[in-house]
C-alpha positions as CSV (number, residue, x, y, z in Angstrom):
1,X,96.4,102.4,99.3
2,X,97.2,99.2,101.1
3,X,100.6,99.5,102.9
4,X,101.6,96.0,101.9
5,X,101.0,96.9,98.2
6,X,103.1,100.0,98.8
7,X,105.8,97.9,100.3
8,X,105.9,95.5,97.3
9,X,106.0,98.4,94.8
10,X,108.7,100.2,96.8
11,X,110.8,97.0,97.1
12,X,110.6,96.4,93.4
13,X,111.7,100.0,92.6
14,X,114.6,99.7,95.1
15,X,115.8,96.5,93.5
16,X,115.5,98.0,90.0
17,X,117.5,101.0,91.2
18,X,120.4,98.9,92.5
19,X,120.3,96.7,89.4
20,X,120.7,99.9,87.3
21,X,123.5,101.1,89.4
22,X,125.4,97.9,88.9
23,X,124.8,98.0,85.2
24,X,125.9,101.6,84.9
25,X,129.1,100.9,86.8
26,X,130.0,97.8,84.8
27,X,129.3,99.6,81.5
28,X,132.1,102.0,82.3
29,X,134.8,99.3,82.3
30,X,136.7,97.4,79.6
31,X,135.6,93.8,79.5
32,X,138.8,92.4,80.9
33,X,138.5,94.7,84.0
34,X,135.3,92.9,85.0
35,X,137.5,89.9,85.8
36,X,140.3,91.6,87.7
37,X,140.9,91.4,91.4
38,X,143.5,93.0,93.7
39,X,144.6,89.8,95.5
40,X,143.5,86.3,96.4
41,X,141.0,87.4,98.9
42,X,139.4,90.1,96.8
43,X,136.4,89.2,94.5
44,X,136.4,90.4,90.9
45,X,133.2,92.0,89.7
46,X,132.5,88.7,87.8
47,X,132.7,86.7,91.0
48,X,130.3,89.2,92.7
49,X,127.9,88.9,89.8
50,X,128.1,85.1,90.0
51,X,127.4,85.1,93.7
52,X,124.4,87.4,93.3
53,X,123.1,85.1,90.5
54,X,123.5,82.0,92.7
55,X,121.8,83.7,95.7
56,X,118.9,85.1,93.6
57,X,118.2,81.8,91.9
58,X,118.3,79.9,95.2
59,X,116.3,82.4,97.2
60,X,113.5,83.2,94.7
61,X,112.9,80.0,92.7
62,X,109.8,78.2,94.0
63,X,110.0,80.7,97.0
64,X,106.6,79.7,98.4
65,X,107.2,76.0,98.5
66,X,110.9,75.3,99.0
67,X,113.7,76.4,101.3
68,X,115.6,79.5,100.0
69,X,118.9,77.5,100.2
70,X,118.3,75.0,97.5
71,X,120.1,71.6,97.5
72,X,121.4,72.3,94.0
73,X,123.0,75.6,95.0
74,X,126.8,75.4,95.1
75,X,127.6,78.6,97.0
76,X,131.3,78.0,97.3
77,X,131.6,77.6,93.6
78,X,130.1,81.0,93.1
79,X,133.4,82.5,94.4
80,X,135.4,80.7,91.7
81,X,135.1,82.4,88.4
82,X,134.7,80.5,85.2
83,X,133.0,83.3,83.2
84,X,135.1,84.4,80.3
85,X,133.2,87.2,78.6
86,X,131.1,90.3,79.4
87,X,128.2,88.6,77.6
88,X,128.3,85.5,79.8
89,X,128.5,87.8,82.9
90,X,125.6,89.9,81.9
91,X,123.5,86.8,81.1
92,X,124.0,85.6,84.7
93,X,123.2,89.1,85.9
94,X,120.0,89.2,84.0
95,X,119.0,85.6,84.9
96,X,119.4,86.4,88.6
97,X,117.5,89.7,88.6
98,X,114.7,88.2,86.4
99,X,114.2,85.4,88.9
100,X,114.0,87.9,91.8
101,X,111.8,90.5,90.1
102,X,109.3,87.8,88.8
103,X,109.0,86.5,92.4
104,X,108.4,90.0,93.8
105,X,105.8,90.7,91.1
106,X,104.0,87.4,91.9
107,X,103.4,88.2,95.5
108,X,100.0,89.6,96.7
109,X,99.9,92.0,99.6
110,X,98.2,89.3,101.7
111,X,101.2,87.0,101.2
112,X,103.7,89.3,102.9
113,X,103.1,87.7,106.3
114,X,103.3,84.1,104.8
115,X,106.3,82.2,106.3
116,X,109.0,80.9,104.1
117,X,112.3,79.4,105.0
118,X,116.0,80.1,104.4
119,X,118.2,77.3,105.8
120,X,115.2,76.2,107.9
121,X,114.9,79.7,109.5
122,X,111.4,81.1,109.1
123,X,110.9,84.5,107.6
124,X,107.8,86.3,106.6
125,X,108.0,87.1,102.9
126,X,108.4,90.8,103.9
127,X,111.4,89.9,106.1
128,X,112.9,87.8,103.3
129,X,112.6,90.8,100.9
130,X,114.1,93.2,103.5
131,X,116.9,90.7,104.0
132,X,117.8,90.8,100.3
133,X,117.3,94.6,100.1
134,X,120.2,94.7,102.5
135,X,122.3,91.9,100.9
136,X,122.0,92.8,97.1
137,X,122.8,96.5,97.5
138,X,125.8,95.6,99.7
139,X,127.2,93.6,96.7
140,X,126.2,96.3,94.2
141,X,128.2,98.7,96.3
142,X,131.2,96.5,96.0
143,X,130.7,96.4,92.2
144,X,130.6,100.2,92.1
145,X,133.6,100.6,94.3
146,X,135.6,98.1,92.3
147,X,134.6,99.7,89.0
148,X,135.7,103.2,90.3
149,X,139.0,101.8,91.3
150,X,139.6,99.9,88.0
151,X,138.4,102.6,85.6
152,X,141.4,104.4,84.1
153,X,139.5,107.3,82.7
154,X,137.2,109.8,84.3
155,X,134.3,108.2,86.3
156,X,130.8,109.1,85.2
157,X,128.9,109.7,88.5
158,X,126.1,107.3,89.2
159,X,124.5,109.8,91.7
160,X,124.8,113.4,92.4
161,X,128.2,114.4,90.9
162,X,130.8,116.0,93.2
163,X,130.1,119.6,93.8
164,X,126.7,119.2,92.2
165,X,124.5,119.1,95.3
166,X,123.3,122.7,95.1
167,X,122.2,122.3,91.4
168,X,120.6,118.9,92.1
169,X,118.7,120.2,95.2
170,X,117.7,123.4,93.3
171,X,116.0,121.2,90.7
172,X,114.2,119.2,93.3
173,X,113.0,122.2,95.3
174,X,111.9,124.0,92.1
175,X,109.2,121.4,91.8
176,X,106.0,121.4,93.8
177,X,105.8,118.9,96.7
178,X,104.5,115.5,95.5
179,X,104.2,112.0,96.8
180,X,106.6,109.8,94.7
181,X,109.4,107.3,95.1
182,X,112.9,108.8,94.7
183,X,113.8,106.1,92.1
184,X,111.1,107.3,89.7
185,X,113.4,110.0,88.2
186,X,116.3,107.6,88.1
187,X,114.4,104.8,86.5
188,X,112.3,107.1,84.3
189,X,109.1,105.8,85.7
190,X,105.9,107.7,85.2
191,X,103.4,107.5,88.0
192,X,101.3,104.5,87.3
193,X,103.6,103.2,84.6
194,X,104.0,99.4,84.7
195,X,107.5,98.1,85.5
196,X,109.3,96.2,82.7
């Protein structure tokens, strides 16, 4: 298989995995908790979502023909929350991720070495994807951490539960060796199944 195609498929699965982690974390909170922050310098989950939304739309809209920092982006405004409901927040979340995933799915393996720009700094498409594979999970981690701090009842683990490593590993090692991406179990992807 072409390694560039493998890269694109892997990147998409990684993005989908972190999208799912954020959604599972936010789903554990009461709506009002999505808008809470500890102090003036701390971002609420709503603000983090708004920032991800703004970044994703700017970076991945017309990605092949325009700079990734769009003139219409108002980055500073992303850190001022005006969202008032879970539904509004989740609509922004979906809009941003949809923009990103549609861009990733539109690339051909040959395009990964194509140069695009972010603030006039040239990146190959592969480098731009890697840049965001570091950036977006960073913020999803903030969402997960904030959700764990805010939740007042028991936290439903998003990965291997505490003291569950032996059982988890036992299940993995009970299967025959196979080439697959680790997210396939988490995302319930069958080998060869098309992403949705």
